[in-house]
Phi, psi and omega in degrees: 000141183277120173053028179074018179299124181222081181260134180302134178089339180259139182206167174288141180289141173284150179307324180291341181276355183303322180294317179292323178296315179296319179298319178297317181293330178288331178277339185245274181217142180290347185284002176242002185272170180299328179294321179294323178300321178293322178298313180300318178297323180292340177273002177091008179267148171271134180224159177212145180243138171249142178235160175224160181110140180207120009273341180273145174284117182248351179206147181226132177238099178280131179236136181232132178271124179239151172237134180223139177295330182275312188260354181079209181271141178208155176246115187233158177272327179238100189294340181278347181271141174072000000 
């Protein structure tokens, strides 16, 4: 869990939910899917995804930890912004 974040309804995805998570991203936007998480990792960023919904994944919150000499440390949903 990132920084002790404990929001009701949001949780780390179980490995078995990866298929449902990918299906949701294919219906909405690829920027929240497991493939995008790998892209972010390849750029050297640490990322974590939180999901909501039971039994179906109905929401995804991708979070990326960034370090910047100008802005310091930050946790962002879209690492290319700001």
